[in-house]
N, C-alpha and C positions, 0 to 999 in steps of 0.2 A: 585336457593336458595340462600335465602337472608342472607348475611353477619350479619344482626342483629339476625337472627332465631341460626347462628352457636353460636354467642358470647352468647347469652342467655342459650343455649344447656351445652355449657363450664362451662359458671358461677354456674350452677347446679349441675357441677359435672358429666355430661355427657360425654360418647366417643363418638370423631368425627369419622364417616366413611370415608374410605378411598377416596372416591366418595366428600365427604363434603373436605374434606382435598384439595385435587386436584381442588376442584373449589377456594380455600381460596387462596392457592398458585398462583394458574395462574393468577385469579385476583387482586393481591396483585403485583404480577411482571409487569403485564400487565398496572396497573395504574388505573383499575377499581375499584379496593376497597380503599379507603382515608387512610392515615396515622391514623388518628384517632380513626377508627374502628379496623384495625390491634394493634394500641397499647392497646386498650381495649381487644382484644384476648388475646395479649401476657400476660396482667394483670392477665387473668383469668387462662391462663396457669401455670403461677406463681404460684399463688395459688391453684389450683384445680391439676395440674401435668396433665401428660398423660400417658395411659398404652403404654405397648410394641407395641402392633400392630399400636397404634395413632404415636409413635415417629419413627417406622419405615417408616410408609406411609409418615410421612412429610420430613424425611429424602430423602428419593427416588423421592420426590415429588420437593423439591429444587435439588436435583442433577440432574434431567432430563429438571429443568428450562433454562438450557443454553449448552453449549458443554460437551458432552458423550465422553471422549477421548478412542479410541479403539487402544489398544496394541497390537493387533493381528500380525501386524506388526515385532516386536520385538520377537525373538527367545527365546523358554527357558518360564522360569514361574518368574514371576515380582513380587517381594515383595516389599512392600512400609514401611516406618517406620515414626509415627508422633509423637512429642513431644507435650504438654499442654505448654510448655515454661519455661524458669527460666533462672537462671543467671549462666554465665559460660558454658552453655550448648552447647557445639560443637560436639555432639555426630554423627549428621550426616556426619560430616566430616571424621571421626573412620570409623563408621561400614558401610556404605555405600561403601566405597571401598573395604573394608576388607570382605564384602560379597559378591561384584561382583569379586572379586581376586578368590573369591572360587565358582563361576560359577552361582550365582543367578543373575539376572538381575535387575537393581535399577533404576527404570526410575520415577525421583522425582521431584516434584512440591513443591517449598516451598515459604516462605514469608520473609517479611521484618520485621526488629525490630520495637517495637513502647511502649515507656513508660518505665519500669524497662529490659525488656526482649530485648535479643539479636535477630538477625533473621538471618538464613542461607546465603539467596542470601548476605546480607550485608557483612556477612565473606567472603564469595567468590569474592565479588567485590573489596575486599581488594587485590588480586592477579592482577597485571596489564594486561590487555587487556581482561582478562575473560568476557566474555559476557553470561547473563542469560536471555537474551531474544533471544530465538531461535526458527525457525519454526519449524512446527511438524516433517516434514520429516528430517529435520537435525537432531533432537533430536533422534529419531529414529535411524538415522545410527548411531550416537554415542554411545546410547548404546548397539546398535550391536555389533559394532567395540571393544570398553573399558568395556561394561559390565555395564556402570553408567552413568548417565548426570543428574545433576540437574540444574532446570530452576527457573524462576519466574513464579508465576501461571497467566494462560490466563485471558483475559480481560472478556472473555465471558462466564466463570466457573462459575456456580451456580450463576446469577444474583440474584435469588429470596433470597437467604443466604444472600448478601450482602445488599440489600432494609432491609430486617428483621433486621440484626444487628445493622446495622445503628441507627433503631428504637428503638432495647432494648438497646443500649449503654444510649439513653437521655430519658427512662422511667423507668430505676431501676429495670428491668427484663433481665439483662444478667447472673445473676447467678441462673438460673433454669435449674436444672441438664438435662431435655428432649431438652430443648431450647440448652443447650450448647453442647450434646451429638449429636442431630441431624445437627448442623453447623458444626462441625468436621468433621462427617463422609460422610455428604452430598459433601465435597470438595476429600475425599478419595475414595467413591464410584465413581463419577464422572472421576477422575484421572486414575483409570481402572485398577491396579495393581489386581494380582490373590490372594495374601497375604497381609496383614496389622496386624504390628506388633505396639502396641499402646505404647507409654511412659508416664506416667498418674504423672506429678509432684506432691508430696506432701510437707507442710511444709511451713514457712514464706515468699518463696521465689516463691510460686507457686501461681496458682489461688485457686486452691481447699486447704486450710491451715489444715484440718485435714484427717487425715488417713481414719474414716468412709466415709467422703463426697468422698475422691479419689477413693476408693473402688467403692462406688455406683456408681458414673460416669464412671470408666471403665468395669463395668458390664453392664450397658446400652450400651456402643459403643461397646463392644463384641457382644451384642445382636443385635446389627443392625448390623454388619458387617456379622455375620454369616447368619442372618435372608435375607442379599442381597446375600448371595452366596460365601462369601469369608471365605479364611480362616483366623480367627482372633484371636488375644490374646493380652494381655496387661501386663506388669509390671508397678507396683506402686513403683516409685523411690525418694530418698530423694532430696528434694531441701529446706531442713531448715538449710542448708549450700551451699554456692556457689560449684558447680562442677567445679573440677580440681583448679589451682591456678591462671589462668589467665581470665580478663572478659575484653572484647574490642575486635575488630574484627581482625585485622593482628596478635595481643597477642594470639587470641584462633585459628588462624589458625596455628601458630607456634608450639602451645602446642597439637593440633590435630598429627601434623606430626609426633613429638617428641610418640606421646602415638602411633601412626602407626610403629614406629620404636621400640616398647615393652620399651619405655623410660617414659612413661608418668606418671602424678602423680597415685598412688593407687586408688582413688575413681573413677576419669574416667577410668580407665584402666578396674575396676571390672564391672562398668555399660556398657561399650561398649562390654566387651566380651559376658556379659549375654545379650544384647539386639543382638547381631550380633549371637548368638546361637540360639536366637527364631527365627531370619529372616532364617536362613539356616532350622530350623525346620518347619516353614511354608511354605520351598520349598520343604517339603519331601526329605531331606536330610540325613535322620536317626533320632536315639532319641537324647534327648536333653544332655546327655553325650557327646555321638559321636561329636553333634555339637559345643558343648563347645570346646571338642579335636582339633577340627578343626580352629575355630577361634583363639585359643591360638597359635596352629603350624604357622597360617598365621601371627597375630602379631611377633611372635619369628623372623620368618624368613624375614620380612621387605616387602612381595609381595605387601601388600596395598598402601606401598607408592608409588610403581610404577604403581599402579592403578589410583592413586589419579592423578599423573602427567600427565597421557596418559587421562583422562578426561579434564586435564587443558588445555593442547595442545588443544585437539580437539574443546573444547570451547573457543579457541582463545587467551587464555592465555599464560602469559610465565612459562612454567614448570620448569625452573631454580630453581624459587623461593621454588618450593616444595623439589627438590634435594639439594638445598641448603639454607635453611629458615633465616638464616643471611643474607640475600638480603634486606628483608624487611626493609623498611627504620623505623628508631627509632624517636620518638616523640619529638619535638624542647626542650621540658622544661621535668624535673621527680621532684618528689619531695616524700621523706620519710615522710610515717606518723609513729608517735610514739608514743607507749603507756603511758599514763599519771599515770599508775600505775603499779603495780605488782600482778603477780597472775596467774591465769590459765583462759582461754578464756572457758567459759561457754555456750554461745550462740553468735549466729551470725545472726542478721534480715538480710535476703539476699536479700531482696526487698531493703533494703536501700544501698546495695551495688550497685545492678543495678542502682538505681538513681543516686549515686554518679559518677559511670561510666559515665551516661547519663550526667551528670552536666557538666564532662571534653570533651563532643563531640563526645563518642561513641554509644551515641544512641539519638534517636529523641524523642519530647515531641509531637512536630505535625508533621505529615506525610511528609509534606514540606521541613521539616530540613534536612538540609545536614550533612552526618556523617563524622568525622575525624578518619579515617581508623586507624590512628598511636596511638590514643587516648584510654586510659582504666586502669586498675588496673593490677597490679601482687601482689597475696597476698602473705606474708612471713609469716602469722601465722593463725592458723583457729582452729576449735573448738578441745578442750582438749589439746593446745599447751602452754605449759607454756612461760611467759613472764615477762622480767623486765621493771622497769619504764626507759623510753626513748630508749628502744629498737623498731625497725622499726616491725610493724605489716603487712606494704603494700607499695608498691611504686605506686604513683600516675604518670599518663603520657598525657602530652597537648600538643598544639599548642601554649597555650596562658598560660602566667603564674597567671595572673587574674583569675583564674578558680580554681585554687587551694585552696585559701580559703575557699569558700563553699562548694566544694565536699570533702575535707578533715574532714571539721567538720560533713558533711553526715555520712562521713563513721566511723568518731572515736565514733560517735554515734550508730551505727549498731553494735557494737562490746561490749559485756557482759564479763567485768574482775572479777574475784571473789577470794579471799584469801582463803586460807585453803583448795583448792583442789588439791595439788601438789600429783603427781603418777597417775593421773586420765590418763587412755591412749587415745591418739589423736585420734587414728584411730578406739576406740569403741564403734562404733555406726553403725547402719544398714546402709547399701547403697540402699539395695531394701527390699520393706517390704511385698510384695505378689504379687501372679502371678492369672490372671485370664483368663479363658476361656469358653468355652460352657460349659464346668462341673462343673464351680463354681469358687470361689477362693481360693486359698491355701497360707497360709503366711510361710513366711521364719522365723524360730523361732531365727535364731542366726545371730547375722551380719557377711556380707559377708568380710572376711577382709583376 
């Protein structure tokens, strides 16, 4: 079949068959279909969309275009968690060890940060000696022994998606829900876990800025997961405010450790407990209320910290940094960013906070950029907090003082401070907006606080 005919069919709103999608994906991955024809197809999909059967077919074909990981060598039920990305999102470092300490196997492949969002692999590599480039047999052995391992994604996983995403990035077709959903879920399906919990962010620091779009994406991904025979659910969580108070690699690892000890920021703690409860639920450990209670108990007694330390040691890292996070080196320079007016913080441009952190060296603008693990931001004031003129709203950390000027301006511009809002409770906002599973969506009516 000709790619020309498939483009023509989709251009007029037709549905592609599984065989047509297979030929398209295999042809593009193998170099037989040129970029310009796939670009035309992507634009046709952008405007015409895909139905559920098409999206599932596209996902499965991309997943099978490279290595499909067989996790049968790992004992027990394996549950994965995926976040759509955000600022201060260190949830994997908390819920992975927490779930593993409760008997759920977590065999996780994560990515690096790019742009304003951080990456779990970068955060873990701020721990001296830790390796995320581990062969498959050792990966399986670590998960069987400690309950969890987190490694970088294999170079030969979903090669069709890698080629397709690179083309989407330069043809303004990234923000298509079927293409986003199939891209994310192809990697999750290829990674081989029995259950998948999706953390779909919404707000100014998320890829999906509106709740409506976030729910639509979650429903599409859950439909793919269940269609592929996996237990799958999604939580829509707030990314209109940075999660926690630390933004930056080693800063976030330290905050994750404190959260595992039950001493973390309230918003991060709430989201982590809910995500962990759903991981336990996906593993068949009981109803949601019982699973939530189990997660709370494990956080209260600190067993997740021991599991994280065991994983770090097994992956070649120095576990003493987990047991004593004061060992992480501080940045050479720090600077307080002070409020220029008095009032209440009514909004934070979360993406702007992430960009400011990257400007300090904590993130990448290009894939080849080198990360400064000690760089980042500690937020002193967040949404709803009262602030006086001259009072610190954040502390910046960097290895070079000259980085502060641009980053501090960017951070200040991210804060909206208004007078006359006194008495507004700082925690009176939703952290979790909705839950999506194969039965539909359920909205959380009140803030989880």
